C-alpha positions, 0 to 999 in steps of 0.5 A, spaced: 511 681 904 510 684 897 506 680 891 510 674 889 512 674 881 515 669 877 521 674 875 521 681 879 524 686 874 522 692 878 526 690 884 532 688 880 531 695 877 531 699 883 537 696 885 541 699 879 536 705 878 541 711 878 546 707 873 540 705 868 537 711 868 544 715 867 545 710 861 538 711 858 539 718 858 546 718 855 543 715 849 538 720 848 542 726 849 547 723 844 541 721 839 545 715 837 539 710 837 541 705 832 548 703 832 554 707 835 559 706 841 554 703 846 552 697 841 560 697 839 562 696 846 557 691 848 559 687 842 566 687 845 564 686 852 560 680 850 565 677 846 570 677 852 565 675 857 563 669 853 570 667 851 569 668 843 572 672 838 566 675 835 559 677 838 554 680 834 548 683 837 541 683 834 534 684 835 532 678 839 533 671 840 529 668 835 532 673 829 539 670 832 537 663 831 534 665 824 540 668 822 545 663 824 541 658 819 542 663 814 549 664 815 550 657 814 547 657 807 542 651 809 537 650 803 530 648 803 529 641 805 535 641 809 534 637 815 535 640 822 536 636 828 532 639 834 529 637 841 521 638 841 522 640 849 523 647 848 520 654 846 517 654 839 522 659 837 528 654 836 523 650 831 520 656 828 526 659 825 527 652 822 520 652 819 520 659 817 526 658 812 523 652 809 528 647 812 525 640 815 525 639 823 527 633 825 525 632 833 529 628 838 528 626 845 531 629 851 534 625 857 529 624 863 534 628 868 537 634 864 531 635 860 536 637 854 538 633 847 539 626 848 546 625 844 544 618 843 538 620 840 541 625 835 546 620 833 540 615 830 537 621 827 542 623 822 541 622 815 545 625 809 540 631 809 542 633 816 545 640 815 545 642 823 544 640 830 541 645 835 542 643 842 538 647 847 541 649 854 534 648 857 532 652 864 539 654 865 542 647 865 547 646 859 546 640 854 551 634 854 556 638 849 562 634 849 558 628 847 554 633 842 560 636 839 564 629 838 558 627 834 558 634 830 565 633 828 564 626 827 559 627 821 561 634 820 555 637 821 555 644 824 552 645 831 548 651 833 548 652 840 541 655 843 544 659 849 537 663 850 536 660 857 543 659 860 547 665 859 552 665 865 553 658 865 559 654 865 561 647 862 567 643 864 570 638 859 572 631 861 579 634 861 578 639 866 577 645 861 571 649 863 568 654 858 562 659 858 556 656 855 555 660 848 562 659 846 562 652 844 558 652 838 560 653 830 555 659 832 551 660 838 545 664 840 542 668 846 536 672 848 536 678 852 528 678 853 527 682 860 526 675 864 532 672 862 538 672 866 541 677 862 535 681 860 534 688 857 528 692 857 525 690 851 527 685 845 534 683 844 539 678 842 546 676 840 550 671 836 557 668 837 562 665 833 570 664 833 569 664 825 571 670 822 568 669 815 562 667 819 562 673 823 562 677 817 556 673 814 552 674 820 553 682 820 551 682 813 545 678 814 543 682 820 544 688 816 540 687 809 545 683 806 550 689 806 557 690 808 557 697 804 551 701 805 546 700 799 550 695 796 547 688 798 550 682 796 545 677 799 538 677 802 538 679 809 534 682 814 533 688 819 535 685 825 539 691 830 539 691 837 538 699 839 543 703 843 538 704 849 538 696 850 545 696 849 547 701 854 542 697 859 546 691 858 552 694 859 550 696 866 547 689 867 553 684 864 558 685 870 552 683 875 550 677 871 555 672 875 552 675 881 545 674 878 546 667 877 549 666 884 542 669 887 538 664 883 542 658 885 541 660 892 534 660 891 534 654 888 538 651 894 533 653 898 528 650 894 532 643 893 533 643 901 525 644 902 523 639 897 528 633 898 525 628 902 518 629 898 517 622 894 512 626 889 517 631 888 524 631 883 528 637 884 532 639 878 538 635 876 545 639 876 549 635 871 556 634 874 559 637 867 555 644 868 554 649 873 546 651 872 544 658 872 536 657 874 533 661 868 527 657 871 526 652 877 523 646 874 520 640 878 517 634 876 511 631 880 509 624 881 503 621 883 500 628 883 495 632 878 499 637 875 494 641 872 491 642 879 497 645 882 497 651 879 490 653 880 491 651 888 498 655 888 494 661 885 489 661 890 495 662 895 497 668 891 503 664 888 505 664 881 507 658 877 508 656 870 508 650 865 514 650 861 512 647 856 505 644 856 505 642 848 512 640 846 514 643 839 512 636 835 505 637 837 504 644 835 499 646 830 504 650 826 508 644 824 502 639 822 505 639 815 511 636 817 507 630 820 511 630 827 505 629 832 506 622 832 514 622 833 516 617 838 519 622 844 517 618 850 521 622 855 518 629 852 511 626 852 512 624 860 515 631 861 509 635 858 505 632 863 509 633 870 513 639 870 512 645 873 516 651 875 516 656 881 518 663 882 526 664 881 529 671 880 535 675 883 530 678 889 527 672 892 527 673 900 528 668 905 521 670 907 518 669 900 521 662 899 519 660 906 512 662 904 512 658 897 515 652 899 511 651 905 504 652 901 507 648 895 508 642 900 501 643 903 498 642 896 502 636 894 501 633 900 
């Protein structure tokens, strides 16, 4: 058995090595490293896959979130509702732009933004809502979109961990995650379900005017070269990354299926252990298992990774310190915010290896040892 990885990018690469190598060499031969046909074609293919009018690639997922807030014209002091139980990038961009993060709790099963908490957090200063599809599980978008429409507050969909997922509305309509927000954002960080071989990200929208704003902001605030109409930034996806993503995009659904198969194996192995709560699979969404994250009860969670490591099994805690308690946000005075579910989750969650290349032998080894450790 090979050395276990949280995400085994090497084995995934080896399966598509000829196509990837050819795509990279083609860009090098063209010397069109920034922009060009590869980026343009990727934009079209991403838009078609997600089911939106516009896909605008950028340098990374954090930039995507920042550009989204800038495109909506938010001003310093405006409030942005966000979960605290998420990667810091979701909140970091809010603070970076001088906006005020307003933290709401998540549901105990889905780990995603609780719509009722959102409703209670709205004030006249609320100018955006950012739900996060955490670990590959979609937030309850129908409820959140209803709130967004009722209060006329734009919703920015953070789809960095759930590209490839589906969401089904109560009327039976099924759409892709990343297609529902006024603007949606994703990341192509290498470990993502659709990852490139460096940094990368993209924004999605059906709004033509917003799409133009986003393109300008990502390109130094210019539509015509050297004529800068607004303060922007420099956030471009390079052509090599675009070429790699064009090879991998047609494989994304298969990648998500492979992750689900691994998750099914884990679920079946752990289902009878009262100390383990397996990931929730919402009836309204198709989980894509960017992470396989368990809740532990009656177990010293912080000892489990150490014991797993002793058996050469990697694991991760996503996230040991929620955003509202991070030192970088001390100025906002959020450390004592009342987020009971978030506070519980930080002490009980643990993530096991999940990726497209896991074998039955590896899954058996992980589950057998995990159960022995949990007891």
